[in-house]
N, CA and C of each residue as an Amber inpcrd file, in Angstrom:
protein
   228
   5.9880000 -13.5440000 -58.3380000   7.0940000 -13.7120000 -57.4210000
   6.6730000 -14.6320000 -56.2790000   7.5070000 -15.5860000 -55.9030000
   7.1530000 -16.5860000 -54.9090000   6.8210000 -15.9730000 -53.5580000
   7.4730000 -14.8870000 -53.1610000   7.2340000 -14.2610000 -51.8790000
   5.8620000 -13.6090000 -51.7740000   5.2020000 -13.4160000 -52.9120000
   3.8860000 -12.7970000 -52.9110000   2.7690000 -13.8210000 -52.7460000
   3.1000000 -15.0860000 -52.7040000   2.1150000 -16.1470000 -52.6120000
   1.8990000 -16.5510000 -51.1550000   0.6390000 -16.7710000 -50.8110000
   0.3280000 -17.2840000 -49.4800000   0.6880000 -18.7610000 -49.4350000
   1.1950000 -19.1860000 -48.3000000   1.5120000 -20.5880000 -48.0730000
   0.5840000 -21.1150000 -47.0000000  -0.1610000 -22.1600000 -47.3300000
  -1.0410000 -22.7550000 -46.3320000  -0.1940000 -23.6070000 -45.3990000
  -0.1410000 -23.2190000 -44.1300000   0.6730000 -23.9420000 -43.1490000
  -0.1450000 -24.9600000 -42.3740000  -1.4400000 -24.8670000 -42.5110000
  -2.3910000 -25.7610000 -41.8470000  -3.6960000 -25.5610000 -42.6100000
  -4.5490000 -26.5630000 -42.6830000  -5.7980000 -26.3540000 -43.4140000
  -6.5540000 -25.1080000 -42.9280000  -6.7410000 -24.1590000 -43.8330000
  -7.4680000 -22.9430000 -43.5070000  -6.6330000 -21.8250000 -42.9170000
  -5.3270000 -22.0600000 -42.7350000  -4.4260000 -21.0670000 -42.1400000
  -3.2740000 -20.8220000 -43.1070000  -2.9950000 -19.5480000 -43.3630000
  -1.9560000 -19.2090000 -44.3430000  -1.0000000 -18.1510000 -43.7950000
   0.1800000 -18.1170000 -44.3960000   1.1470000 -17.0480000 -44.1190000
   1.6180000 -16.4850000 -45.4520000   1.8610000 -15.1870000 -45.4500000
   2.3750000 -14.4950000 -46.6220000   3.1450000 -13.2980000 -46.0880000
   4.4220000 -13.1860000 -46.4240000   5.2090000 -12.0660000 -45.9130000
   4.6010000 -10.7010000 -46.2530000   3.7860000 -10.6380000 -47.2970000
   3.1760000  -9.3780000 -47.7130000   1.8660000  -9.0770000 -46.9730000
   1.3720000 -10.0310000 -46.1970000   0.1210000  -9.8430000 -45.4620000
   0.4020000  -9.9900000 -43.9750000   0.1590000  -8.9280000 -43.2480000
   0.3510000  -8.9060000 -41.7950000   1.7620000  -9.3480000 -41.3970000
   2.7440000  -9.0390000 -42.2390000   4.1390000  -9.3450000 -41.9250000
   4.4400000 -10.8280000 -41.7820000   3.6270000 -11.6640000 -42.4090000
   3.8590000 -13.1040000 -42.3390000   3.2120000 -13.7740000 -41.1430000
   2.4210000 -13.0280000 -40.3890000   1.6860000 -13.5970000 -39.2580000
   0.6650000 -14.5970000 -39.7840000   0.5030000 -15.7470000 -39.1350000
  -0.5280000 -16.6910000 -39.5750000  -1.9190000 -16.0480000 -39.5230000
  -2.6220000 -16.1500000 -40.6360000  -3.9660000 -15.5760000 -40.7450000
  -4.9470000 -16.6320000 -41.2210000  -6.2230000 -16.3290000 -41.0340000
  -7.2590000 -17.1720000 -41.6090000  -7.1210000 -17.0370000 -43.1270000
  -6.9780000 -18.1600000 -43.8230000  -6.7570000 -18.1410000 -45.2690000
  -7.8180000 -17.3070000 -45.9730000  -7.3620000 -16.4700000 -46.8990000
  -8.2560000 -15.6280000 -47.6750000  -8.6810000 -14.3550000 -46.9660000
  -8.1170000 -14.1180000 -45.7760000  -8.4550000 -12.9140000 -45.0070000
  -7.1590000 -12.2700000 -44.5130000  -7.3210000 -11.1720000 -43.8000000
  -6.2050000 -10.5340000 -43.1120000  -6.3930000 -10.6500000 -41.6040000
  -7.2030000 -11.6240000 -41.1770000  -7.5080000 -11.8030000 -39.7580000
  -6.4790000 -12.7580000 -39.1440000  -5.6240000 -12.2410000 -38.2610000
  -4.6260000 -13.1060000 -37.6300000  -5.2660000 -14.1560000 -36.7160000
  -4.6640000 -15.3230000 -36.6990000  -5.1090000 -16.3950000 -35.8140000
  -5.1190000 -15.8930000 -34.3730000  -4.0940000 -15.1350000 -33.9860000
  -4.0010000 -14.6720000 -32.6060000  -5.1610000 -13.7490000 -32.2250000
  -5.7280000 -13.0320000 -33.1730000  -6.8840000 -12.1790000 -32.8830000
  -8.0990000 -13.0430000 -32.5570000  -8.3060000 -14.0740000 -33.3450000
  -9.4270000 -14.9860000 -33.0870000  -9.2610000 -15.6270000 -31.7160000
  -8.0560000 -16.1120000 -31.4200000  -7.8110000 -16.7570000 -30.1340000
  -7.9690000 -15.7860000 -28.9770000  -7.5320000 -14.5640000 -29.1680000
  -7.6710000 -13.5520000 -28.1330000  -9.1310000 -13.2860000 -27.7950000
  -9.9620000 -13.2170000 -28.8200000 -11.3920000 -13.0170000 -28.5820000
 -11.9960000 -14.2030000 -27.8350000 -11.6250000 -15.4060000 -28.2480000
 -12.1470000 -16.5920000 -27.5670000 -11.6790000 -16.6190000 -26.1130000
 -10.4160000 -16.3050000 -25.8760000  -9.8730000 -16.2920000 -24.5160000
 -10.5610000 -15.2420000 -23.6490000 -10.9810000 -14.1580000 -24.2700000
 -11.6620000 -13.0890000 -23.5390000 -13.1270000 -13.4260000 -23.2590000
 -13.5840000 -14.5450000 -23.7990000 -14.9540000 -14.9720000 -23.5470000
 -15.9510000 -14.6350000 -24.6380000 -15.4650000 -14.0810000 -25.7400000
 -16.3660000 -13.7840000 -26.8490000 -16.8410000 -15.0910000 -27.4850000
 -18.0660000 -15.1080000 -27.9180000 -18.6000000 -16.3110000 -28.5500000
 -18.0990000 -16.4140000 -29.9880000 -18.1030000 -17.6490000 -30.4850000
 -17.7330000 -17.8560000 -31.8850000 -18.6820000 -17.0730000 -32.7850000
 -19.9550000 -17.0220000 -32.4240000 -20.9380000 -16.2890000 -33.2330000
 -20.5870000 -14.8090000 -33.3170000 -20.1590000 -14.2220000 -32.2100000
 -19.7860000 -12.8020000 -32.2090000 -18.5580000 -12.5640000 -33.0840000
 -17.5990000 -13.4610000 -33.0210000 -16.3810000 -13.3360000 -33.8330000
 -16.7310000 -13.4890000 -35.3100000 -17.6190000 -14.4170000 -35.6110000
 -18.0390000 -14.6300000 -36.9910000 -18.6540000 -13.3650000 -37.5770000
 -19.4600000 -12.6850000 -36.8020000 -20.1030000 -11.4550000 -37.2720000
 -19.0740000 -10.3330000 -37.4090000 -18.2470000 -10.1580000 -36.3780000
 -17.3000000  -9.0420000 -36.3860000 -16.2760000  -9.1340000 -37.5120000
 -15.8200000 -10.3500000 -37.8250000 -14.7570000 -10.5180000 -38.8230000
 -15.2180000 -11.2100000 -40.1030000 -16.5110000 -11.4730000 -40.2320000
 -17.0600000 -12.1480000 -41.4060000 -16.3690000 -13.4900000 -41.6450000
 -16.3080000 -14.2860000 -40.5890000 -15.6890000 -15.6130000 -40.6490000
 -16.7580000 -16.6890000 -40.5290000 -16.3720000 -17.9050000 -40.8970000
 -17.2630000 -19.0540000 -40.7250000 -16.8360000 -19.8120000 -39.4660000
 -17.7090000 -20.6660000 -39.0140000 -17.3680000 -21.5080000 -37.8610000
 -16.1540000 -22.3800000 -38.1910000 -16.0970000 -22.8590000 -39.4060000
 -14.9620000 -23.6910000 -39.8260000 -13.6440000 -22.9210000 -39.7270000
 -13.6590000 -21.6470000 -40.0880000 -12.4390000 -20.8380000 -39.9960000
 -12.0120000 -20.6500000 -38.5480000 -12.9580000 -20.4770000 -37.6590000
 -12.6280000 -20.3440000 -36.2370000 -12.0650000 -21.6580000 -35.7110000
 -12.6400000 -22.7580000 -36.1380000 -12.1190000 -24.0690000 -35.7270000
 -10.6990000 -24.2950000 -36.2570000 -10.4130000 -23.7930000 -37.4490000
  -9.0570000 -23.9050000 -37.9960000  -8.0570000 -23.1520000 -37.1310000
  -8.4610000 -21.9730000 -36.6380000  -7.5780000 -21.2060000 -35.7560000
  -7.2850000 -21.9840000 -34.4740000  -8.2950000 -22.6230000 -33.9250000
  -8.0930000 -23.4390000 -32.7330000  -7.2430000 -24.6650000 -33.0380000
  -7.5000000 -25.2960000 -34.1570000  -6.7790000 -26.5230000 -34.5070000
  -5.2940000 -26.2660000 -34.7470000  -4.9530000 -25.1780000 -35.4370000
  -3.5420000 -24.9070000 -35.6870000  -2.8280000 -24.6070000 -34.3740000
  -3.5170000 -23.9880000 -33.4520000  -2.9230000 -23.7010000 -32.1470000
  -2.6960000 -24.9960000 -31.3760000  -3.6630000 -25.8940000 -31.4020000
  -3.4950000 -27.1950000 -30.7440000  -2.3240000 -27.9510000 -31.3430000
  -2.2240000 -27.9090000 -32.6480000  -1.1410000 -28.5890000 -33.3360000
   0.2180000 -28.0090000 -32.9200000   0.2750000 -26.6880000 -32.8240000
   1.5220000 -26.0280000 -32.4170000   1.8920000 -26.4030000 -30.9870000
   0.9170000 -26.4430000 -30.1230000   1.1660000 -26.8130000 -28.7220000
   1.6820000 -28.2390000 -28.6180000   1.0840000 -29.1350000 -29.4030000
   1.5390000 -30.5340000 -29.3800000   2.9940000 -30.6420000 -29.8050000
   3.3890000 -29.8640000 -30.8220000   4.7620000 -29.9630000 -31.3070000
   5.7500000 -29.3900000 -30.2860000   5.3470000 -28.4320000 -29.4860000
   6.2130000 -27.8720000 -28.4450000   6.3830000 -28.8520000 -27.3140000
   5.3010000 -29.5390000 -26.9600000   5.3190000 -30.4810000 -25.8400000
   6.1650000 -31.7040000 -26.1550000   6.1790000 -32.1240000 -27.3920000
   6.9090000 -33.3470000 -27.7750000   8.3360000 -33.0930000 -27.8270000
């Protein structure tokens, strides 16, 4: 069924209505982008986030990049 498939909305970032209610997550995980950003905003290091959520540096960068992209589209 098409609704059961994840859709990559940005490299490394996916949405699937069946996972976290369609919230953007790190592809292949159930870790929401907003959780990663919240940790970074709180001052947590990328290394700490990588350990806590079993993520790679590239996945954390994808979370930042999709947010930058979203901000650019709002500003324009």
